[in-house]
N, C-alpha and C positions, 0 to 999 in steps of 0.2 A: 138317058145315062148320063149322068155326070162325067166327065173326062176324068181320065187318068194319068197320073205321070207328073201333072203340072206341079211346080212348087214357089214358094215364098220366101223372104228374106229381108232380115234388116240388120244395118250394119250397129254393130256394139262398142266396138274399140278402134280408134284410130292414133297410130302412134306416129311417130316421127324419128329418123335419124340424123344427129347433131350434124349440121348447127341449128336444122331443121326441129322445133318445137312443136307438139301437140296436146291439147290441154285434156285430151282423152275423152271416152265416154261418146253417145252415138251421134251428136253433132260437135266435134271437135272444134276448138279455135285453133289456126296455123300458122305459126309465127315463127319470125327468126331474129334473132339480138342482133345489134352490131357489134360489130367487131372488139376486142380490146387487147391489151398487152398480154392476158393469160386466155380471152373466149372466143372463140371462131364464131363468126357471123358474117352480117355483110359488111360492104363498104359504104359509111355512110359520107354525105357529101360534103361535110367539114374534111374527114380526112383526106377525099378526093380532090378538092381543093389544096391540099398541102401536099399530097403529092404530085398534084400536077404543077406546082409553083417551084417545085426543084431544080439547084441548080442542074445546067445540060452538061455535057462530060465536056473536062476541062483541058483535052488533048495534048496533055502533059500531067505528069507526077508531081502531086504539088511537093513542098522542102518539109520536111517535117520539123518538131522541136527536137532541141539538143543539139548534136554535132550538127557541123553544118556542110561536111564532105557530100553530100548529094549535091549541094548549089556548085554552080560551076559558070553561069553569066547571069549577067542583072542586065543584058542587051534588051532592048525594047522600053524602056522607063521614059518616060515623057516629061519627069519632073525629077530633080535631083533628092536622094535619099536624105534625110536631117538626122542631125546628132537623136532628138526628140524621139525618132524613131530607132533609135539602136544603130547608127550608122558609125563604124569605127575602121582603122585600118590604115590609118593615112600612113602615106611610106616613100612620098615624094616632096618636094620643094622646091616653088618657083622665086626668081630671084628677087622679087618684091616684097617677100617675105609671107605670099598667100599657100600654105598646105594646099595638094591637088591629092587626088586618089588619081594612081595610074592608069586606071581604066578610063578615066574622065567622066564618068558617070552621076559623080557630084563632087561637091569640093566645099573645102572649110577655111574662111578668111581668117587670118590673124587680128584681132584687133587694129584697126587705123592709127597708129600714132602720128598727129600732123608734126611738120618740122618744127622744130627747138631753135627760136630766135635768142640771141643773148646780145642785152643792149650795155656795153661798156663805155668807159669812159674815151676812149676813142671812135663810139660809135655802135653800130649796129652791125654783130657778128651772127651769120646764122649758121647754123651747124651742118648744112647739105639738105639733101630731098627729104621727102615724106617720112623713110627707113633709116634714114642718119642721124642718129643723136649722139653723134661726138664732135670737139670744136676744139680750139687752141686758142687761149687768150693772154696777150702780153701785156703783160705789166708794168707798171711805171712808178720809180720811186718819186717822183715829182708831182703824184697826186693818186690818193685811193680809187681803185676801181672798183665800179659799182656793178653787181652783173644783176638783169631783171630779165627773166624766163617767162617767154607767153608760148603758147601751142600748145603746152601738156597734158595729156591724158590720165584717167587713172590707168597704172602699169606701166608708162613710161617710164624709159630707165636713158642716162646720159652720163657721159663720161668728160672733161673738159681738161685740158692740158694747161696748167699755169706754171709760164715760163717770166722770171725775172730777168729785169734786163742787167744790163751792165753794173750796176750800179749795186744793185741787188736790196734788200729790206724791203724789196714792195710789201703792200696791201691791201686785202681784198674784202671787200662788204657786198653780203650777198641780199640783195633784195625783194623787189615783188615780183610775183606769180605764185609762189606756194609759201608757206610758213616752213621756214628751215629746224632740221633737227642733227646736231653731231654728234654721231657715233664717239664714244669718250669708254677707259673701262668699264665705268660702270654703269651705261648703257647711253642712252641718247636723250641729249639736250638741249634746249633751246639754244642755236648761237647763229649767229649771221658774220661773225667776223673768225673764220676758218684762222690756226695756226700754220703757218706757212714757213718754210724754208728763208733762212735769209741771205743765202750764198747769192754770190751775184752768176747771173744767167742762171741757176738754179730752178728746178723742175719738181711740180706736185702735180697732183693728180686727184682730182676730184669726182669720185662717182655719186652718181643721186639715184632713189629710183622715188618715184610719185606715187601714192596713193589715192590722188584728188583733194587731198589737203595739204599734206606736209612733203616736203621733199626730204628723204629720210638721205644724210648723205655722210661718207667718209673722204678724208686726205690722207693719202700716203705721198 
C-alpha cells in the first residue's frame, strides 16, 4: 500500500525587497546594486575609503565666509598671515616706520628707505637716520653749491632746507643721483638749477620724491 499524506513541490518564483534584487523564476539570481546618490545599495570599497579618509572632528566651529563676527582670536598661529592671504587691519605704528598689528600675530613693514646723503660744496651732509629724509644745506655766494644724492630707493621722499648766506644771491646746482624734474605752472620740466630767493639769509625748501629714475621736485 502506497503511503498517503506525503507531498512534494518546487520553487516557482523568488522576489527581493529593495535594495535586494531577484531575477525571478525557479532559479533566480539574487543581487544588490552599489549605492548611488539616488539608489539604495551596498557601500562600495571606493566609497568606504572615501568616508574613512574624511577629516576627523575639528574640536571647534570653523569660521564662515562673509561677515567675520564669529572670529574672536587668531592665537595659535605659527607663522604670520601675509597680505596675499587677505591680511588687513593695520592699526598701530612703531617709531621705526614699520606698522604692526596690535595682537602681534603678524606685521607688515614699510619699504626700507636708505639714508639719503647730500654732497655739497662744503663736503658731505647726511640727512640723518635710515628713516630721516630731511636735511639743511647752507649755501654760499662765493661758489655754487652742488647737491648729489645717494641711497635713494623708489618711493623715497625728502625735503631740503636751503639757506642763503649773509650776502644772498647764492645759487644751487642739482647733481648726480637721479634725473631732476622741476615743477612749474605748465607741469614738470628738466632742470638742475632751481630758482631761489636772493635775499640775504633767505630760506627756500626743496621737496622731492624719487620714482626710481626721476626726482620730481618743487621749491618754495
